Every structure is written in structure tokens, then in C-alpha cells.
N, C-alpha and C positions, 0 to 999 in steps of 0.2 A: 838846438836840441831842447833847451828849456822852454822855448816858445811852443814846440810841438807837444811837450808834456803838459803844459798849461792848457793848451787847446783840448787835449784829450780829457783832462780833469774837468774842464768846463762842460764838455758834452755829457760826461757821466753824471755830473751834478744836475744838469738840466733834465736828463732822463729820469733820474731818481726823484726830483721834485714833481715831475709830471705823473709819475707812477704811484707816488705815496698816497694821494687821496683815494685812488682806486683800490689800493691795497687795504687801506684803513676801512674803506666802505665795505669791502668784501669781508673782512674779518669781523666787523660789527653786524653784518647782515643777518647771520643766524643767531638767534637769541641764545643766551647761556643755558646749558642743559637740554637744549632742543636738538632734534635731528632734522637736518635739511637735505633735501635732494632736489635735483633739477632735471628737467626733461624738456628739450626744445625751449630753453631759456625761461621755463616756468617752474617755480619752486613749490615743493611740498614740505610743510613744516609740521613736525609732531613734537608736542611739548608735554612733559609730565607735570601735573599738579598746579600749573599756573598759566594765565593768559599773558602772552608776551605783549609788551607795549608797542613794539615796532617789528616790522617784517622786512625781509629782503624784497626788493622791487620785483614786480611780476609774480608774486606769490598767488597761486590760484587755489591751493588747498591747505587748510589748517585743521589739525586735530589736537584737542587738549583733553588729556585723560585724567580722570579723578581729581578734579579741582579741589584744593584744600585752602583752609584759612580764609574763607570768603563765603559770605552768606547770600550775596545778591549779584545779579548780572545787570550792569547798567551801561549807559552810553559811553562813559569814561573809559571802559575797558577796551574800546575800539576807536579811541580818539585820534590815533595816528593816521595820517593820510595814506600810509602803506597798506591799510586794511581795505582801501577802496577797490583794489584789484582782486580781492579774494572772491572766488566763485562758490566754494564749498567749505562749510564750517561744521565741525563736529565737536560738541561739548558734552562732557559726562562728569558726574560726581556721585559717589556713593555715600557721601557724608554730610557736607555742609550747606550746599546751595538750597535755599528755601524760597527765593523770590526772583522773578525777572521783572525789572522795572520798565516804565514807559520809554518808548523810543530806544530801547537797548541796542537795537541793531541798525539804527537809521544811518549810521556812517558807512555801512557795508552796502554801498549802492550797487555793486556788481554781483551781489550774492544771488545764486540760483538754487543752491541746495543747503538746507539748514537741518542739522541733526541735534536734538536736545534730549539728553537722557539724565535727568536729575531725580534720584530715587526719593528724596525728601522734599521735592518742590511742592509748596503749598499755595503760593500766590503768583498768579500770572496777570500782569497788567493788561487791560483791554487794548492798550495801544503799544503792546510789546513788539508787534510786527509791523508797525507803521513805516511807510516809506520803502518797504521791500517790494518794489514794483516788478523786479525781475525774478522773484523767487518762484520756482516751479515745483520744488519738492520741500515739504515740511514733515520732518520725522519727529514726532513727540512721544516716541515709545518709552515705556517704563517710567512715566511721570505719574505714578499712581496717586499722588497726593492732590492733584488738581481735579476739578470737577468738569463735567460737560458744560456747565454754565459759564465757567471762566474761559474755557476754550471757545465757546460760542461767541462770547463778547469779543475775544481777541480776533476772531475771524470776521466780525461784523463791522470793523472800522472802515469807513468809506475810503475808496481809492487805495485800499491795502490788499496785497496778495491777489492782484487782478489776473496774474498769469499762473496761479497755482494749479498744477496738474496732478500732483501726487500728494496724498495726505495719509500719513502712517500714524496710527494711534494705538499701537500694541500695548495692552495692559492698562489702558486709560481707565480712570475712575475706580481703580482698585481699592482705594481707601475711602471711597464715598459710596459704599454699597447701598443700593436702594434708590438712587436718584434716577428718575425716569428720563429716557431719551425721547423727548416729545418732538412735535413738528418744528418748534422754534430752533432746535439745534441744527437742523439741516437748511434752514432758510438762508444763512450766509453763503452756503455753497452754491446756491442757484445762479449766482452771477459769475461763477468761476468755471473755467474750462476743465473741470476735474475729470481725469481719466482713471486714476487708481485710488482706491480707498481701502485701507487696512484697519479693521476693528478687531484684530485678533486679541483674544483674552479680555474682551470687554465685558462689563457688568451692566445689565439694564433690567428694569422691571417691565417696561412697556416699549415695544418697538413699533413706531408708526410707519408702516411700509409706504403708505400713500404719500406722506410728507417726504419720505426718503426718495421715492421715485420722482416726485415733482422737482425736488432740488437738484438731483443728479442728472436727470433728463437724458439728452441724446449723447452726451460726451463720455459718460462713464463706460469703461471697458473692463475693469477688474474690481470686484468687491470681495474682500476676504474677511469673513466673520468667524473663522474657525476658532475652536477652543473657547468660545464665549459662553455666557451663562444668562439664562432668562428665568425669572421667577414669576413672571406675569404672563401677559398675552401679547400676541402680535396682531396689530390692526391692519387688515388686508385692504387693498385699494379697491375703488369702485370703477376705475377706468382700466382699459386693456392696453393702452399704448405705453408699455413700460420697457425701459432699457433696450432700445432697438439695436444698439451696438455693443451690448454686453458680451465680452469674450470669456471671462472667467468669473464664476460665482462659487465661493467656497464657504460652507458652513460645517465643515468636518469637525467632529468631536465637540460639537456645540450641545450643551445641555439645555433641553427644552422640556421641562417636566410635563406640561400639558399635552405635548405630543406623545410622550411615552405612556401616559395613563389613558390616552384616547385610542390607542392602537391595541386591538385584541390579539389573540393567538392566531386567528385566521384573518389575514388582511385581504378583504374582498373589495378591491377597487373596481368600480364599474365605469367611472367617467373621469376624464383628466382634462383640465383646462390648460390649453397651451399658452394662455396668457397669464397663468398663475405666475406670480412674481419670480423672476430669475430662471424659470424653467427652460427658457430658450437660450440660455447662455451657451456659448460655443463649448465651454468646458464647465460641467456641473459637478461639483465635488461635495458629496453627501456622505462621507465616511463617518461611521460610528455615531450617527445621529439617533439611531434606535438601539444602540448597544445596551442591552439589559439582560441580566441573568434571570430575571423574573418571568420572561416569556420568550417564545420563539415565533418569528414571523413566517407565515405560510401564505403563499399564493396558490390556491388549489386549482385543479384543472377546469373548474367551471368559471373561473374569473376571466372576464373579458374587459379590457381597458380600451376605451375609445377616447377620441379627442375632437375638439371643434376647430382645428386649424389644418393648414396644409402640411403635408409631410416635408420635413426638413432634415438634411443630413448635418448633424452636429459633430464636433470634434471629439469630445471626451466625456464620459460619465463614470464617476467613481462612487461605489456603493459598498466599500469594504467595511468589515467589522460592524455589521448591522444585525447579526444573528438571523439572517435569512436562512432557513433550513429547507424550504420547499418552494421552488420557483417554477410554477407551471401555469401560464396564463396566455391568452391570445390577445392580439392587439388589432385595432382597426388600422387599415392601410395608411391613414393620415397621421398616425402617431409618429413622433420624431424618432430618428434612428441615429446611431453613433458609429464613429470610426474606431474609437478606443473605449473599452469598457473594463472596469476593475471591480470584480465581485469577490475579491480575495478575503480570506479569514472570516467567513460567515458560517462555516459548518454546513454548507449546502449539501444535502443528500440527494436531491433530485433537481435537475435543470431541464425544463421542457424544451422540446425541439421547436415549439412555436416561438419561444423567445429568441433562440439563436437564429431561427429562420427569419424573424422580423429584422434582425440586425444584419441584413445582407451586405451592408457596406463596411462591415467590421474588418479592420486591419490589425488591430492589437487587442488582445484579451488576456486578463490575468484572473485565473480561477484557482490560484494556489490557496492552501490553508483551508480547504473544504473537505467534504466526505463523499466525494463522487464515486468511491468504491461501492457505495450502495447501488449505483446505477448499473453495475456490471451484470446484475440479474435481469435487466430490462433490455429487450432487443433494440429499442430506440436509441440506446447509447451509441450504436455503430453509425447511426445517421445523424447524430447530434450536430455536427458541423458541416453537414452536406451542402448547405446553401451559402456557406461563408467562403466563397471562392477567392475573395481578395485578401484573406487572412495571411499576415506575414510574421506575426509574433504571438506565441501562445505559451502560457505558463500553467501547467497542471501539476506542479510540485505539491508535496505534502497533502495528498488526497487519499492515502492508504490504498492506492490502486494495486491490485495483484494481477489483473489481466485486462489488457486493452484490446478491444475488438480488432480483427485483422484489417478491416477496410475503413476504420474510423477517420483516417486522413485522406481518403480516396480523392476528394475534390479540392483539397487544399494545396494545389500545385505551386502556389506562390509563397508557401511557408519558408521563412528564412531562419527563424529561431524557434526551437521546440524544447521546452524545459520540463522534464519529467522526474526531477530529483526528489529524494526523500519520500519515495513510495515503497512498495513491496514487490516490485517487478523482479522476476528471475531470468529475464531475457528480453530480447526484442523479437516478438513473434507477430508483429503487425507490419504492414507494408510501408516502406519509406523510400524505396529506390526510385519511385516516380517523382519525388520531391526534388527536382533539379535545382531549385534555388536555395535549398537548405544550406545554411552556413554554420549553425550551432545546434548540436544535439547534446543535451545534458541529462544523463541518467545516473548521476552520482547518488550516493546514499540509498541504494536499493539492495536487493538480495541476489545480485547477479554473481554467479560463480565463474561463468565464461560466456562468450557469444558463440552461437552455433555457426555453421558454415553459411547458412542463408543470410544471417545478419552481417557477417564479415563481407560477403559478396555485395550486399547493399552499400556498406561503407565504401568499398572500392569503386563502385559505380558512381556514388555521389561525389567522391573525391576527384574523379576524372571527368565529370559531366561538364558540358558547355552549353550555355544558353546564348544562342546567336553566335557572336564572335567573342563573347566574354566567358572566361573560365570561372566557375564558382569556387569559392574557398571554403571547403567543408571541414569542420572540426568536430570531434566527439570527446565528451568528458564523462568518465565513469569512475571517479575517485570514490573512496570510502565504501567500496563494495568488497565483500570477502571473496576475492578471486582465488581460483584453484588452479594450481599447476600440477598436472599429473599426466599419465598416459592417455586418459580419456580426453584431456583438454589440450593435447600437444598441438593441434591445428591452430587453436586460439593463441597459444604462446608463440608459435612460429610467426603468426600474423603480427602480433604485437611487436616482435623484435625486428621484423623485416619490412613492415608496411610503410608507405609514404603518406598515409593518411595522417592528418594533423591531430595528434592526441594531446590535449591540454595537460600540462604538468606531467609529461611522460616520465620524467626522471624519478618521480615519487611513488610510482605504482608498485605495489607489493602483492604477493600471493602466498597461499599456503602450499608448501612443498614438504612432504613427509612430516606434516604437523608442525612445521617451522615457518616463520614469516621471512620471506626473502624478497629482494628486489627482482623485478622481471627483467632479465637481460639474457645475453647469449649463454652464460653458464647455466641459468635456469632452464633454458631450452634444451641444452645438452642433457641435463639431469632428467628432464621430462621424457626425452627420447630413451634414455637408459631405463627409465621405469617401464616403458613399453617393451623393450628388449627383455628386461628381467621378468616382466609379466608373461611374455611369450615362453620364456624358458620354464617358468613355473608351470604354465598351462600344459606345455609339452610333457614335462616331468610328471605332473599329476595324471595327465591322460594316459601316459605310458604305464605308470604304476597301477592306475585303475584297470587298464587293459590287462596287465599281467595278473592282477588280483582276480579280475573277472574270468580270465582264462583258467587260472588255477581253480577258482570256485566251480567253473563249468566242468573242468576235468574231474574234480572231486565229486561233484554232483552226478556226473555221468557214470563215474566209477561206482558210486553208491547205488545208483539206479540199476546198473548191470549186476552188481552183487546181489541186490535185493531180488531182482528178477530171477537170477539163477537160483537163489535160495528158495524162492517161491516155486519155481519149476521143480527143484529137487525135492521139496516137501511133498508136492502133489505126486511126483514120480514114486517116492517112497510109499506114499499112502496107497497109490494104485497097485504097486507091487505087493503090498500087504494083502490087499483084497484079491490079487491075482493068484497068490499062493494059498488063499483061504486062511489067512492069518491076520484078520483085521485087528486094529489096536483096541477096539471096543466092540461090544455086541452090536451096538447101533451107531450109525454115522451121525444121526441127529435125533433130538427129541423135539417133537412139535407140540408146543403148549398153546391151548386156546380155550376159550370159554364154551361150555356146552351150548349156550344160547347162540353161538356162531357156528354150530355143527353143520347146518345146511350149506352155509357159505364156504366153509373150509372143505367140505366134501366135494362141492361142485367145482371150486376154482383152485384149490391148493393141493390136496393130497395126491390125486392122480397125476397131475402135471409135475409135481415135485419128484415123485417116485420115478416117473418116466425119464425126466431129465438126468437124474442122478444115476439111473441104471445105464443110460447111454455112456456115462463117464466111467462107471465102475461095473462092467458087464458081469463080473463074477461075484458081485456083492449081493448079500442077502440081508434081509431085515435092515435096510438102509434107513428107514424112517420109523421112529418109535412113536406110536400114538397111545397114550395112556389107557384109554378105555379098551383098547384092543390087546394090550400087553399085560395089564394088571391081572394077577392070579386071584381067583375067587376065594373068599373066606379070609383074606389077609387085610391088614390095616392099609387104608388108602395112603396114609403118610409114608409108611414103609415102602409101599410099591412105588410112590413118587420118587423117593430117594434112590431106590434100586434102579429105576429106569434112567434117572438123570446121571447117576454114576456110571451106568453102562453106555452112555452116549458121549460122542466127541464134541458135538456142537448143539447149542440151544437155539430154537426159533420160537419167538413169541408172536402170535397173531394178536395184535393189540386192538381192542375196541373199547367202547364205553362199558360194555358188559364185563370185559376182561378186567378193567380197573376196579369193578365193584365185587369181583369174585375173590373169596378168601383163599380157595384152593389155588387159583392162579397166582395170587400174591405169594403163597407159600412156595410155589414152584420157582418163582424169581429169587426168593431168598436162598433156597437150596442150591440153585445154579450159581449164585454169587459165592456162597460158601465153598462150593466145589471148584470155583474159578473156571467155569465153563465159558468158552467163547460164545458170544451171543449175537444174534441177528434179530432186529426189531422189524416186524412187518405190520404196518398200520392198515387195518381194514377201513378206517374212517378217521376224520379229524378228532383229536382228543386233546383237551387242555392239558398242558404239561403238569400243572399242579395236581391233577387227578391221577397221574401215573403212580404206580407203586414206587416208594422212595428209592429202592435199590436200582430202579431203571432211570432215575434222573441223570446220572452220569452218562449212561449210554445215550440218552436222548440229546444231551447237550454237546457230546464230543464225537459221536460216531454217526456215519452215514446210515440212513434207514430206508427201507423199501416202503412204497405206498401203493395202495390199490386206488385207482382212479376210475370213477364211473362217468361214462359219457353216453347219453341216450340209452341208459339201461345196460350198457355193455361195460364190463370191468376189464381193466388192463393194468399190468404190474409195471411200476417204474422204480428202479431200472428193470430191464427185461429178465426173463428166467435164466438166460445164459450167464449174465453177470452175477445173479443171485447164487447160482449153483457153483460158479467159479469161486466166489467168496466163501461158500460153505466148505469146499475142498481145501482152500488155502487155510482157513481157520482150523480145519481138522488136522492138516499137516503141521501147523504150529503147535497144536495140542499134542500131537504125536512126538514132536521134537522136544517139547517141554517135559513130557513124561519120561522120555529117554534120558534127558539131562538129570531129571529128578532121581531116576533109578541109579544112575552112575554116582551121583553125589551121595545117595543113601548107602550104596555099596562101599564107597570110600569111608564113610563114617562107621559102618559096621566093622570094616577091616581095622580101622584105628582103635575101636573099642576092644577087638579081639586081641590085638598085639599088646594093648595096654594091660 
């Protein structure tokens, strides 16, 4: 038994001895305060503030953040053999590092990527990167303290950086403002297979493009010079064979004062050299290079841009934030065209169809942040994208659009994404149901209260459409619209609640219901339906009430009409009876007043016809018409005779003419008639200005119907005819008789009251 225990103890001891070195090695492998992780037996080490002396075996990535208490980087920092396996190294410091010494990285023989970010770096040894034969990426961003000269010398060491493919110099030369980037800076790059060059936020006074192109040659694919600043000039090349493999050229947000001062308000380009540096890059990014509040760039309709090269289809052109307000130019057929174009945030008010037509290969276009609402007044807006049949992605957001032409997307059958957000649309009244590939429709942040049935039908068609054997996945987004839930929009609310169409963020949609904001759900649908029922009840109630009121009014009106008709008939009957029994209410039925200058007219057309018509209605009547000159007694005052005759008449007829208005006697007769409250009929022989009428006749002229004599080819006719005039005379006489009777009764009652008192 003891021998067995000894054997077991020996085995355990031997296993422990064999495992201990491995355990100790593993424990010491990750430096103190560092974080180590492994993937496929390769380590990644991240250390704060210090460079570790040794690393775990097979470490391929090391990152040291914010190195402190150290002013230089030298070869001793990487003296351990464990550094030889490192392929990528990133060093940064915001405080202390000021110098990189010679051969500092020579022990990192396997290094392929080196990132150095030292804010206060001032000295870079010319041989700092010697022996880095495998280095393919050098990132010297944010080392603003060193100059182009120091970097040029470090890149010039023979047999150094022979495989360098990516050079990143973001923010270089920040503290050495004014140093020129001359031809010698690019000379060391000529022997290197450089594919990527980043000069973002660089400062330079002169940029020698010819030296630039000679150095970079055929290998360069990406050049980024965005957010840079130039206070001098750019030296253009004399040869045309530049950057044949350039994929991306970016000078966005680059400040070039000479360019801004040389471009006027109207940019009239007439010739464009396709060999102009960088212009044939597959992706050309020229955002905000002309952004200035001092002027607006316009390409007018007479601008024709030609080129001296073969037409080429390029990938992308970016021209955002350049303050282009008017883009209307024609292009020669050999001018380059692009598949993707960004003209956003320019304030474009007009975009010519010649430009969109030239971009026939267009697949992606961003026109957001412009003012294309100004194009709504032009008929060519509807055909703006007619030739862009390959278009798949379009952004027209933030253009102030209120109305999009019905057939503007007629030929864009391949459209997959259509963004119309942040406009002023109140619905979708343009055709979209033919866009069978459409996957995203964004009309958020508009003025849409609801979608009509035509738009809802289009949504359903797009949601169920199939292209070949593949079903499209259509979605619509219309958040941040003031949607309305009411009886008028119940079809829209029902669709929202029941549809299978994909509505992005469906759960957050709200609407106004009875002036309150509510979520759109089944309860909202029920309330909207109730609004319809309540509206119908109100309409029926109102209509019924109005019908009853109308019927009551009609009954009352009919009753009043019958009553007035009967009273009229009764008055005339009483008047006729008075004359039948030879007891007329007055000596004369009417007093005919006219000017002596109109005597011939009245004698020929009025007196005889008037007497004849009245005699037919009152067969027993005598002295029906009183004519002053025939009834006045000789030797008496004319005024007294006028008063006597008017008082003895039931009705007054004034034959009004210009002479009548000028006669004092006629005016006196009108005054007496008014004082005696005689019913009056005006008969106009001719047109008379109202202001020339006697004042007492103004009320009659403005309020009561009057008769007129109309002359046609020398023949006079009365309007209305004699029958209506005579009927009116009898009715007025009947009213006068009724008024006199009432007056006599009232007078008798007053006399009785006085006698009893």
C-alpha cells in the first residue's frame, strides 16, 4: 500500500514539475496593467501609458495609449526578441513624446502596419524607419509638430519602406504653417508601390501636381486631400498621362482661396480637359470646395461643356455644399458620366434636363437639401428623370416640395429607394404603383394628414408585387406628419390598422382625434367610425329640422300670400262696389300730374288709354282721371286748385321727365301729395338722373317699382303693360279707402272718449 502511494506521489510531482514552467510563462506573458487577448494562438496586447519590455509569444498586434514619462522612442524600447513577431503597432501620446530616434523600430522585423500619433512630436530621425522592409502601412496622423522636410528625409533612406502601400499624413505640418510642398517631397515615393495617400487637414503654400503625379505614377488608387488649406497656387502638369488607376480622389472641404476668388457669379465653363489632374478618378469628391456665402454659382442655359477625351462611365461624383443654385448646361457626348452623383445641400433652384439626361448611367442620386420646389412651376420638372432608367436610389428630401408632377418617375422602373422626407407634401398624388422594385418610400416630416384611396391602393400593389420569381419587400415610412383620424379619414385609419404593408415604426404613429393626440390602433378606428355615425345622425337631424323649418316657412309664406291676395281682392271689390252704387270714396280715382311741356306726349299716349282701361274696370265710374288744366276753376289760385284736386283723388300718377324735374308747379304737386299721404305711381317718359328728381320722390324712386315708356323705332310702349298699371292703381285706391275707413273709426273713438270725459 505504501509503495502504491509513493508511486502516485511521484507521478503527481513529475506532472507538477513539467507544468510549472508553462504556468509561469503563461502568467508572465501578459505585461502588468495590459490587456491581452488571443485568437488562433495570436495575441493582441493593449497597454496604457507605457511600452512593455516583453510580449507573449506570437503577439501580432500591440497598442500603447497615451505614453507618459518618456520623451523619446528608441531601439531599446523594442529590444526583446518577442517584438519580432509583431505585425501591427499603434503608439500614441498627448503629452511627452517629442522625438523618434534612429533605427527606433529596426527590431520589429515582421512589422507591416505602424501607427504613430504624437501630438508634440518635434524631431523625426531620417533613419527612424530603417530596416522596416515589410511595412506596408505608415500612419503619421496628428503629428503636427514635424515638418514635410523631416518626413521626406525619413522616407528617403535607401532600402527602407520598399513595400509601403499606404501613407496616412492626416494633420501633418500643422505647426509648421507656410512650408511649401515642393517636388522633392514626393521624390522618395516614386520607388514605392504606394496605393493610398491621405493628406487630410494638411497645410501647404504651393502644391506641385506634376511632381505629385510623377512620384505616384501608375500604382496610386486613393488620394485624400480633404479639409486641407492652400494659401498659394497649384502648379499644374504639362503631361496628360496622370493617375491611370486612380479610384478615389477627395478634396472635399479644401480651402483654396485662389479658386474662390476666380469664380464669378455665373460659372460659364465651355471646355473641360479630361486629363485635368484627378478628374478621371472613379470616385471624384469635390464637396464644399466652392462653399462661400459671398456668391452663388450658376450654370446658365447657354453653357456648353465639351471635353477632349472618350466618354467613360465613372463610379461617383460628389458636389455637395458648393452653393450651386442654377445648374443648366449641355454636355458634349464624350464628357464623362457617373453612376452615383451627390449634389446635396447646394440650394439648387433649377436642375436642367440636359444634365440628368447626360447622366444616363445614373444608379444613385442625392438631391437633398436643395430648393427644387422652384421647379414646380416649370413643365420640364415632370421629365427631369425621364432618361435615368437605371436609377435605383433617389433622395429628394428637404427641398420644400409641395407638389410632385404625376408622371415624374414614369421611366424609373428600377427604383428601390425613394426619399421625400422633410418637404411640404400633403399626399402622394404621383404615380408609384408601376415601381415594382421599390423597397423604401420615405415621406416622413411632411404635411400629410392622410393618404387617399389611390395612394393606399398603390401601397398594396407594391407590397404584393413580384419581379420574376422574387417577391419585393416594400416598406413605407411617414412619421412626423400631423395625421388626422376622423370620419373623413376612416378609410386611411382602417388601412393602417389592418394592412400587411410594412410600415416602419408602426407602433409610434399618432393622429389627431377630436383635437387630442392618440396612438393609431383599433380603438382609434372604432372612434373614427363612431364619428361617421354621429355625423350622419347630426346631418339627418339638421336636415329634418331644416325641412320642418322650411315647410313651416313655406306654410306661413303661403298663408300670408293667400291672406294678402284675399285682402287685395277684397279692397278692389269694395272699391268697385263703391263706384257701382255711385258712392266713390273720392271725387277722382287718380290725379295725373305732368309738365305742360309734355302735354302732346301725355295726350297722345297716356290720357285716353288710361281712361279707357280704368273705365273697363269701373263701368259706373265718372271723372276717374283728374287733369289739373281741365278741372281747375277759373279765377282761383292755382295752388288752391292743386290742393283741392289732390285731396279729391285716391291715387297720384306722376309722368316724370326732365321738364317735370325743372317745373316748380310739378314739384309743388309732389309735396302736396306727400303731405296728404297719397299713394303714388311714377311713370317715366324718359331716362332721368335720380339726383335731378324732386327730393320727395327719392324714396319712391329707390324703394318702389316704377313704370317706363320705351321707344323702339319711334313707337312707344309701356313697361309694365297697361293692365298691370291699372291693377296697381285699383289696389292702391283700395288701400287708400281702407286707410280712410280705419282713420274715421279711430277718429270716432277719440271723439267718443272726449265726449264721455
